N, C-alpha and C positions, 0 to 999 in steps of 0.2 A: 172220263172226267166230266165235270159239269158244263152246262151250256154257257155261252158268253154272248154279250151283246155284239150284233153285227156292226154297230157304230164304231167299236174299237178297231175293227178290220178296215173300215172305210177310212177312219182318221189316219191309220198307218199308211195306207196307199196314197192318200192325199198329201201326207207330209213329204213323200217322195217327189211329188209334183212341185210342192212349194219350195223344196230344197233347190230345185233347178233354177227357180227364179229368185232365190235369195231371201224369200219371205221368211222361211223358218230360221234363218241365220239371225234375223232380228230378234225373234222370240228367245233364242238361246243366249244372245248377247245380253238381253235384259236380265235373264235369269241368272247369268254368271255374275253380272254387276251386283245384283241384289244379294246373291249368296255370299260374295266376297266382302260386301259391306257389312253383312250381318255376322259372318263368322270368320273373316280373315282370308287372306290369299293363299294359304297353304292347303291344298286339297286333301293331303294326308290327315289333317286335323279338322277338316270341314266337309262332313258327309254331303251336305247339300251342294257344295261347290264341286265335289268329285263327281256327283251324279249329273250335274249340269254340263260338266266338261265331257263326260262320256256321251251324253246326248249330242253335244255339238260335234264331237268326233265322228259319231254315227252318220252324220249328214255331210261329212267331209269339210267341215269348216276349217280354214287354214289356221295353223298354230299361232300365227301372229295376231289374228282376230281374237283368239281366246286369251292370249296374253294381254292384249290392250284392254279387253273387257275386265279382266281381273284387276289391272292397274286402276282403271276408273272406279271400280268398286272399293279398292283400298285407299283411294285418294291420291295415288301417285300421278294420275292423269285427271284432268277435269272431266266430269261426267254429269249426266242428268240424275236428279234425285227421284227415283221411282217409288211410288206408294203401292203396297199390295192391297188389293180390294177383291173380295169375293161377292159376287152378285147371285141372287137366287131368283128363279122364275118358273113359270109354267108354259108349256108349248101345246101344239095341236094334240088332241086326244087325252089331255091332262098329264102329259109327261113332265116330270121334274127335271129342272136344268140347274146346274151350278156352273158359274162362269168365274174362272180365276183371271185376274188381270193384274198387270203392272202398268201404272199410269202416272204421268206427271201432271195430269189435270182431271181430277175426279169428276168435276161437273161435266166436262166434255164427254168423258167415257160413259157416265151414267145416262146422259141424253142419247148418245148413239146407240147404246145397247137397249134402252127402252124402246127406241124407234124400231130397231130390227125385230124385237120381240112382238111389238104391237102390229107390225106389218104382216107378220105370219099368223096373227090370231092368238099370240100368246100374251103374257104380262109379267111384270116384275112381281116378286113376292116379298113379304116381310122377312126380315132376318130371322133365321132359325126355322122357317116353315118348311124348308126343303132339305137343309143340310143333314138332318137327322136320318134321312133315307140312305145316306152314303157312309162308307167306311174307308178310311185311308189304307191303302195296300201298296206294297211294292210290286211293280210289273216289269218283267224282263222279257226280251225277245231274243231268240236265238234261231238262226237259219237252220233249216232241216239238214242242209249239207254239212253242218258243223259237227254233228253227233248222231248216232243212231238212237232210235226211240227208247229202247230198253236201257241203254247206258245213261241217257239223259234223265229219264224218269227216276231211276234208282238214285242217281247222284243228287238231284234237286230235292226229291222227297225226303231222303236221308238228311239233307241239310236244313230241312224245315219248311220247304215250299208247301203251300196248301192246295194248289190246283195247277194243272197244266192243260191248256187248251190244245187238242190235237186235231181240230176240225180243219185247220188251214194246211194245205199241202205244201206250203213254202216255208212256214215258220213253226216254232214252238212258242206259245205265249204263256209265261210262267207267272203265277200270282203268289205272293208271299205275305205273311204278317209283317208289320213294319220292323219288329224286332229281328226278323230273320233275313231282311232284305240284303244287307251287306254280307251276311253269312253265306247265302245262296250265291251271291255274285262272286264271292271269293272262291267258293267251291268250284264254280265254273272255270274261273281264271287258273286255278291250280291244276286243272286237267286240260288246259289249253284250248278250252271251248269258248270261242268269241261270242260276246254279247253284242247284238245289233243295236239295242237300245235298252235303257233302264231308267225308270222314273217312279216317283211316288204318285199314285193315281187315286182318284176318289171313285170307288166302285159301288154301284147301286146294289142294295141288298135284295131287291125284287125288281124284275123287269116288266114293262108294259108292251105287249105286242099290239101294234096299230093296224088299222085297215090300210089298204093300199092308198087311198086318197090322203089320209092323215100322215101316213109314212112318207109320202113324197113331199108334203109340205114341211114336215119335221126335218127331213134330211136337208132341204134347202135352207131352213132356219139355222140348223147346226153349222152348216158350211159358211153362211153369212156371219154368224158369231165368230167362228174360227178365223175368218179373213180379216176381222177387225184388228187393227194394228196394236191395240192395247190388251187383246185377249191372249193369254198364255195357253189355256187349255179349257175345254168345254167337257163337262161330265153330265151324263143323262141316264135315266132308266129306260130310255128308248130301246126296243127291240123290234126286229122286222122278221117276219116269216120268210124262209128261204125262197118260196116261190114268188113272193111279192118283191124281194130284193132282186131276184133274177129279171123281173119285168122292169123294175126301175132302172136297172143297169144296162138293159138291152137297147 
């Protein structure tokens, strides 16, 4: 199957660390609130809410936290009114960056993200200058222990998945067109194959492989952006050669 950005793997491992300190809970709570406000509190009738709840459960968020967030979104409980803002920018080596945020203060978030980008030698970009490089896709992660390779490949490809990343020894990373996202997810559920995470992601059409120096700076930049409280997800066309990644992680 096709190659995948190493940043996706790094983000997944980092999410596990963030879950332990509760930081990732905040991101899912915001997403659940906004999803419930936009489409109602019934996850069976609200695909975005259903996906957010699945993500929250994948990091072991308590059910009461999920229910409270839904009620804040539907207005049953008082909650913050978050605004969805997507920022576009460039980083080291000319990589393109999309930053999806949920904020209660756009001016604060804009200033903080501009500072993070500038500090790493990057810059904000005009609206539309970066977004065209990305396509919205469904992405699902399944543990290798949940299914054998041949069974999983046949199942998800027959259900409409367009790619399965087999490079990671611990997981399968499945990419789908938006229209087939729920179809593939349901096909896995019907076979009793647990999905570790599921989200709508923005996937770069072409990746840029950076030098070791630029890659190190870019990774620090991406992590700083992800650590911002208002940032939900960071997408980039950053890629890193295997030998460079090994050096940076050693």
